N, C-alpha and C positions, 0 to 999 in steps of 0.2 A: 723688208723687201729690199733689195738693193739694185736701187736707180743709178743707170747710165747716166753721166755726163760727158761731157765732148769740150775738147778744147781745140787750138789750131798754132801749128807750128811753121816757121817762115824758112824757106830755102831760098839765100841771096846766091845770087848768079854773078861769079867773078872769073873774070881771064884767068887762065893756068897760069900758073909761076908768078902772079901778081902777090903783093904783100899781104893782101885779105884772103888768097885763096887758100881755102882748107878742106880737107878731102869730103867729109860730111858735112853740107852745111844745113842738115835740117834741123838744128838745135836749137834756133830762137822760139820761146813760146812768146805768144802776142798777150801782150798784158796791157792792163789800163792806165792811165795819166799816173797813178799811185804806185805804179809798178807791177800791182797783182796778177797773175794770170785771168784771164778770160775764161770763163766755164761758161758753157753754152747747153742749155734743157735738152736740145736734140741737136741732130743732123742740119736739119733744116734749118735752124736757129745760126749755127756754125756757117751753114754754106751763105745764108743773108749778109753774115757780117764780111766774107770775103768775099762776096759781089758787092757791096760798099767800097771796100780798099781797093779792090780791082778797076773803080770806076771813076776814084779819087787820084786828084796829082798825085805824081810819084819824080822824085830827082833823085836818079840817077847816083849814085856813091863813087867815088875813084875807084876806078878798075872794074866796075859794075855794068857786064853787058845788057843786062834787060831788066825789067821790073821783077819781084820774088814770086817764088811760087809758094802755096801755100797749102797745109795737110791738115784735113780732119782725122783727128786722134781722139780716142777714149782715155780719160784722165785716168784712168787704171793699167795702160799700156806701158811700154818700156820707154817708147818714145816721149812720154809726156814725165818721165823721172830720170830720164837721164841727162 
């Protein structure tokens, strides 16, 4: 049986034309303190993790205009592997 696993990718929001602005920002996979990608057993687990990140303090980076957005992806999807 092939069990589905889920990860979280982050989209950073930069002002257009700034140094950090890159066309598609959905490339940062959320990882733990050791640098390993965080893998969740269910979409619910991933949603809970996103809720915790959204509730935590966040300091904007240079030229970033808002907090990041998050997307839940299956670990067998193209977004996870690109």
